[in-house]
Each structure stands twice: as structure tokens, then as C-alpha cells.
N, C-alpha and C positions, 0 to 999 in steps of 0.2 A: 204311561207316557203323558206328558203335559198336553193340554188341549190346544195345540196349534198345528197349523198345516206345515208339514215338513217336506221340502223338496231336496232329495239327496241323490247324488250321482252314484250309480252302482259301483261297488268296490272292485268288480272284475271286468267291467265293460271297457274294452280298449277303444281309443279314439286316435285320430290322426292329428298332426301338429298344426299349429299356428293360426291368424285371422286378419284381411282387408274386406270389410263387410260391404256387400253391394247388392244384392237384389234378391227379392224374396220370391217373386212369383213367376220368374221366367222359366221356360222349359230349357233345360241344359241336358241334352240327351247324351249320356255317357256311353251309349252304344255306338255312336258315330264320332270317331276321332276327327279333329280339325284337319283340313287339307294341309299337305306339306308346305311349309313356308309361311303358313298363316300366322299372323300375330295375335289374333283374337277370334273368338267364335263368332260366326255370322249366321248361325242357324236361326231360322225364324221362330218366334214364340207362338204358341197356340193362341187362337182367338180368346180374348178375355184375360190373357196373362199380361202382367205388367212387364215393361222392358227392364232389363237388368242393368243396374249401374256398373256392373263389372264389364259390360260391353263398351269400353271407351271408344270415343270417336278417334280414328286413326287415319293418317294419310296412307296412300297406297301407290306403289310403283309396280307396273306390269312391264316385264322385259319382252324383247322380241322372241326369245326362246320359250315363252310361256310362264317362266318363273314370276312370282309376285311376292312382294314384301309389304308388310304393314308397319307403320311407325310414324316417324316425323322427319321431315327434311331439316337437317342441321345447318347446312350451308350449300350453296351452289355457285357454279361458275359456268361460263359458256361451254366448258368441256366436261365437267364432272359434277356429280351430285353426292354430297355427303349425307347419308341416310342412317338414322338411328332406328334399327328394327326392334320392335317390341314383341317379346315372346312371353305369353302368359299361359304356360302349359297347365292343363287341368290338375288341380290338387297340389301344385308345386309353385314355389315363389317365382315371381317375374324376373326375367333377366333381359339385358339389352345387348344388341350386336350392332356395331358401327360398320357400315358398308360404304365403300367408295365406288360409285357406279358411273360408267362412261355414258354420256348423254346419247351417244349413238345406239346404245343398247336399249334405251327406254322407248317402249311403245306407247305407254300411257302413264300419266301422273295425276292422281286425284288429290287435290289439296283441300285442307280445311279452311274455314274462314279465319280471319285474324284473331277473333275472340276464342275460337276453338283451339287454334294453335297455341295461344297464350295459356289456356287451361291445361292442355296436354304438356306443354313445356314445364309448367309449375309442378305437375304430377311427377314427371320424369326427374326433375331436379330434386324433388323430395325423396324419390326412391334412391337416387344416386347418393344423396347425403343423409340417408336415414339414420346411420349410426351416429353421425355428428349431431343430428337434430334430436335424437333420443337422448344422447348424452347431455345436451344443453337443457332439455326438459327435466332430466333427472336432477341436474344441478340447481335449476330454478325452483324446485319444490320447497315449500316452507314446512319443514318438519320440526316437531317438538318432541322431546324425550321426557320420560318419567320412569321412576322405579316403582314396581308393583310386585309385592311378594318376593322381593329380592331379584326380580327379573327386569331387564331394560325393555321398555315398551316405546316404540316409535308411534307418534300420533300425527294424523293429517286430516285437514278439513278441506274438501274440494267442492266443486260446483254440484256434483251429483251424489257424493257419498262421503261419509266419515270413515277413516281407516285407523286401525290399531294393529301393530305388528311386533312380534318378538323375533322376527328374522333379522339378519344383519342389515345395516343401513343401506348398503348398495342394492341388495335384493328387494328391500322395502321400496326404495325409490323406483326400481325397475318395475315392480308390480304395480305401483301407482300409475306410472306412465302407461303401462299396458292396459290397465283398467280404464283409464280415461280415453284411450284409443278405442277400446271396446264399446264404451257407452256412446261415444261420438258416432261410431259406425252404426250402432243399433238405432240411433235417432235418424240416421239417413235411410235405413231400410224400413223401419216401422216408426213413422213420425209420432211423437207424443200426442196423446189425446186427453190426458188428465195429469194431475199432479197430486202425489201423496204427500200430505202435510208432515208425516213422520219420515224423517230422513233415514236413508239406508245406511246401516253400519256394517263394515266389513272387518272381520278379525282374522289375521293371518298368523299362524303359529309356526315358528321355526323348528319346533321339535314335536314329534307325534305324541309324546306323553303329555305335553302342554295342551294339545288339542283334545285328547281323551279326557283330561281333567275338566276342561271347559264343558264338554258334552255331559259329563257326569253331574256337574253343577246345575245344568239345565234339565236334568232328568231324562236325558236321551240315552238310549242303549242301541246304538247303530254302529256299523263298521265302515260306513262310507267315508271317503277321504275329504269330502266337503259337503256342506248342507246349507240350504236356505230355509230359514224359519219365517214363514209368511206373516204370522201375527206379530212377530217382533221386528219385522223388516230387518233381519240380521242374516249375514252370511258368515259362516265359519269355514276355514280351510286349513287343513293340517298338512304337514310335510316334514321332511328331515333336512331342511335347508341349512340349519346350523351345522349338522354333521357334514354336509356337503362343503360348507365353508372351511371346515377343518381339513378336509381332503384337498381343497384348493390351496390352502396355506402350505401343505406339504409339497404339492406340485410346484408352487411358487418358489419354495426353497431349492428344490432340485433345478428348476429353471434358472435361478440366480447363480448356482454353482457352475452350471454349464456356460452360462453367458459370461461370468467372470473369467472362466478359463479361456473362453474364446477371445475376450478382450485382452487377456494377458498374452495369448499367442500373437495376436495382431500387433500389440505394442512391442513385444520382444523381437519380432521377426527381423527388422532391419539390423538391429545390433547383433543378433546371432549370425546372420548371414555375413555381415562385415567381419565379425570376429573369426568366423570359420575361414573366410577368404584370407585374412591376414595370417592365421595359424598355418594354413597350407603353404602360403608363400614363404613363411619363415622356415618351414621344414624342407624347402627346396623343391616342392612339387611343381612340375612344369605348368605353364599357364593353361594349356588345353585340358590337362588333367584336372587342374583346379576348377576350371569352368564346369566340367562334367560333375565333379563332386558337389559343387555349390548348387547346380541345377537339380541334382538328385535330392539334396536336402530341402530345397525350395518346394519340390513336388511333395515331399513327405509332410512338410508343414502345411502346405495347401490342403492335403488330404485330411490332416488333423482338423483344420478349420472347417472343411466341408462336413466332416463327421459331426463336429460340434453343432453346426448349423442344422444338420438333419435331425439331430437329437432335439434341438429347440423346436423345430417345426413339428416333429412328432408329438412332443409334449403339448404344444399349443393346440394341435388338432384334437388330441385326446381330451384336453381340457375343455375345448369348445363343444365337442360331442357330448361329454358328460354334463356340461352346463345345460346344453340344449335339451337333454333328456330330463334332467331334474326340473329345470325351470319350465320346460314345455308342459310337463304334467301339471305343474301348479297353475300355469296360465290357462290350460284347457279346463281345469276344474273351476277356476274363477270365471271364465267365459260362460260356462254352463250355468252356474248358479246366478251369475249376473244377469243372464237372460231371463231366468225366472223372476228376479227382482224387478227388472225393467218392465217386463210384461205386466206385472202386478201394479207397479207404481205409476207407470206413465202410458200404458196402452190399453190393457183390458183388466181393470181392477175388478175384484170379485164383487164389489158393491154394485156394479152395473153390468157385469158380464159373467157368464158361467163357461169357463174354459175347461173342458174335460182333462183329466190328468194325463191320458195317453197323448193328447195333442200338445200339452205343455211340455212334457218330457221329450216327445219326438222333435219338436221345434228346437228345444235347447240342444239336443244332440246334433241337429243340423247346423246350428250356428256355432257350436264349439269347434266344429271341424273346419271352420273358415280360415282364410289366410288374410292377414292385414297388409294392405298396400296403400300407402299414401292416405291413411286414415279412412279407408273404405274397406268393406268386407267382401271378399270373394267367396262365394259358396258355389263353386262351379264344378264340384265333383261330389259323389256320394261320400258319406262317412264310411271309409273303406273297411275298417275292422268290423263295424256294425253290419255292413252289407255282407261280409264274409260269413259272419255268424248266422245272419238271417237266411242266407242261401243254404247253408248246411242244414239248418233246421227245416226249411221248406222241402228239402230233398229227403229228409228223414222219414221214418215210418209214421210218426205222429206229430205233424206240424200243428202249431197253435192256430186255432180258428179265430178269425177276426171278431166273431161274436163274443168269445171269451175275453179278448182284449178290450173291446168297447165296454163290456160290462164290469171290467176289473175295477176295484176300488183303489183308493190311494195307498192302502196298506200293502198292496201287491208290490209297490215300488220301494218299500222300505227294506233294504237288504237285511238289516239286523232283526227285523220282525218276521218277514215272510220267508226268509231263507235265500241263499245266494242264487240258486238255480232259477226259481220262478221269477225273482226280481230281475235278473239279468235278461232272461228271455223276454219279459214284458218290455224292457228298455229297447232292445234292438227291433222288436216288432213295432213298437211305437215310432221309432225312427223311420222304419220303412214305410209305414202308412202316412206319416206326416210329409216325408220327402216326396212320395208319389203324388199326394194331393197338391203340394206346392209346385213341383217342377214338371210333373207329367200332366196334371189336370188343370193347374192354374186356378184353383178354386179359392185360394186364400185372399183374393182381392175381389170377391164377388158378393152380391147381395145375399146369396144363399149362405155364405160363410158368416156374415153379420147376423143373419137370422139364427144360425146354428148356435151362436154364442149368447143369444137372448136367455136371460135367467128363466123366463117362462118355459123354455124348452127342457129345463132340467127335470121337470116332472114327467116328461115323456119317456118311454122305454128307450134305452141307449141305442138299440139297433134301428128303431123307427126314426129316431132323431138323425142318425147318420144317413139313413137312406134318403131322407129329405135333402140333406146336404149334397149328396152325390147324384141325386136324381134317378136312382135305380135300386132295385132290390139288392140286398147284401149278397144273396146267392149268385146274382149276375155280376156284381162288382168284384167279388173276391177272386174268381179265376183270372180276371183281367189284371188285377193287382199282382197276383202271384207270378203270372207270366212276365209282367214288366220287371219285377224284382229279380227274377232268375235270369233275365236277359241283360241286366246291367253288368258291366265289367268290374271285377274286383280290383284289377290293376289300373292305375291312373293312365 
């Protein structure tokens, strides 16, 4: 293998969807669900932990019966308050509920300052119009195209990265928009500390065989669906997006046939009803009987229209679910590898810091499981599939010891080199340890963490170095960590 650092996501590690990036060191205790009706978590962060950007400042209404809602006053009159309730359930996208509340029911109303109200209004507007905003961003992108080896390649040069893609134009544009959201969010969570003069390049492949050929050309023999090559400042991500596009085309043809039939039914209905009525009259059918027959035919045609609409809705939902599955996997891979690149390029470059591999991979898995809302990243739930795998292993007969994890080299994380089982196991243990330190201990924003990353520490034994970070012997730390991981809920 060529002599460069490779950061690759494991081929079999499952992750949850989506990313609004917001806060790195707050304690978000998944063992305690928010109170009923609460719009955002109000749990206090442990001493030393940074406040989370996911905890938006919200207005609050408390009713006489004890119910309370958090959100924003939309409008008010002497008799009623129109209130937009903000729900941000853990690990799920935000949604809004508009409530009309009688003033006589209000016991208390906590308002934001005008500046805070304006900020919240802008965020909610962006959320409500996110589809239109994303579509406009996609249209505004300046893409170039070229032919390379008989394949069409889309090219883009942005503020934070250059991108080449053999996926179709729409998916390429969508991927660029999502990547720019991701990098913008990363900058909010972990402000840049340095700049890498070598620009990051991202290559997206619309067919898995294209991706495999690129890996072979680079001398890589791995089975990971995406990889970050640190020395080349290059991300490669493979998929079967082009095959998916062909599936979408077929769905689109079915959709068009059904919609054309529906349009035809709607257009023909008045003339058919009129013709039926005249035919019945011509045949001497009494008026009352004619009316019954016409109404029966109208009901039949209405049922045909409803059936067509249901078929269209079913196709649209199936199409959306399939798209979310295929595109979601791609975006999660990109978010994971983009975190490695961002950490190296703008936060903790290896020329000045030594970030152990377990920590780098653990944080990348934490960030890839985020949800993007209004260009911020919410990381308010554990990476649920990783947590499930970790808990199963911890309850097994031979759980992995943290000593082995801390002492593992980079080769452990290369699925194609070390083998699927060991690599996958190292990944979800790395996630669990990084998540615990970030959210349960709040150490990632501490002087001890800065000292832990000092290159001078790399010569020390891995366990001794870690013990200095957490301020206790590993034998004392590990039982507490295991207990905390087993106490987390797998369901959001």
C-alpha cells in the first residue's frame, strides 16, 4: 500500500441518517427523555462543558393546567396568542406545531429579546422553506463538465473544496449543497485554527466499478465505500447512484402514465356525464331514474380518480423513501470523511497535533450521525446502530478492553487489510469512547484535551497518555464508561 494515511469508513458499520451541526461538548443525556411538551432540551451541562448550539433560545408559554410549550409567538391579540411550537425530538428532524391559545389559559409567558426573536424567526423561516432554499442553492452552483475516458465528469470549485463527480447532474448538485452545509456546520462547532494550503479534493463516483478502478489506480486494496487520503487531501466516495437514476427514470415513466390517465379522466368527465344524461333521456328513462344512474357513474369515475391519486401518492412515497436511503448513505459517508478532512485541514493538523486514530474515527462517527437544521448540526442523540453493536459486544463473553483500543494502530481500521470483524469492532468502540468523553465528561473543550493532542505526548504509552486526559487510572475509568454505555437507550 502507498505510504499515506488512509481514513476509511468500515464497510459494514451502520449509521443513522442525516446532519444540523451544533454543539460538541454539551452533555446530552439520552437516558432522560425531555419532559412532555418540551420543545428543546433544558438539561444542564456538566461543569466545564460548552453550551450546545442545538439548544436554541425559545419563548415559553405556561398554561394554568400546567402544560407548557416552547417556541415563538407568531401573533397576538387581546384574546388569543398564535404560538409556533418547536419540536426537536432527539435524533429526528425538527417539526413545528401552530397553536391558538386563549389568553385566559396563559399563566406565564417568557419572551425573548427582539434580537433573539429575529434570530429564531430567521431559523424557523429557513426550516419551513428549506426545500426551496436548497433548490435555489442547487440552481446557483457553477458547474463545468468534461469528458474523461468516455465518461461525463462534473466539476466544481467552491470555498472549501474542489469536487469531481460522475454521478448525474442533479445528484452532483445536491451533494455539493449538502457538503457546503456540512463544512459550514463543522466551522460552527469546531472553529478553524489553521489553514491547509493544499485544497481538499472530493471525487464522487456514480458507479461502484468506477470507484474501484480509482482505488486500484491509487494502489489501494480496501472495501470501504468511502475513504479520505490524508497525504493527498483527497476524499473518494463510491455508490450506485447512476443505477438508482435508471430506477428513478422507470418510476417516472410509471408516474407519467398514471398522471396522464388521471388528467384524461378529469378532462373527459363533464362530457361523459353530459352524454350519458342525454342518452338516458333519449331512451325515455324517467328523470329520477336518470339521476340515480348518472350519480352512480359519477361515483365510479370519482373512485377511479381517487385510485389514480393513491397510486401516484404511493409511487411518490416509495420514490422518496428509496432516494432518502440511497442518497442518505452517500451523504453519511461524505459527512464522515469530510470530518476527517476538516479536522486535518483546519483544526488539528498533524504537523502541530497528534490526534490518535481511535479519537479521530470516534468523532467522525459522532458527527456523521447528526441532523442538519438551518445550517447547524444537531448531535443530540447517540449513533444508534453503533450504540446497539457496542452494547451487544459489551454484554458478550469477551468484550474488547479499552487498553486494546487505545493501543490499536491505524491498520486496525482498514477493513480490507485487517478484516471486517476487527475493523468494525474498533469503529463502534471508538465511537462509544469519543461520545462518552464529549457528552458525558465534557473533556473535549479542556486544557487536558489540548495537552493530550500535543505531539510530544505521542512518545508516551497510549494508556498512560489517556489516563492523564481523564485524570484517573484506566482500571477505574473503564467500568464507569461501560456502565454509562449500557445505560444509554438504543431507541431515540
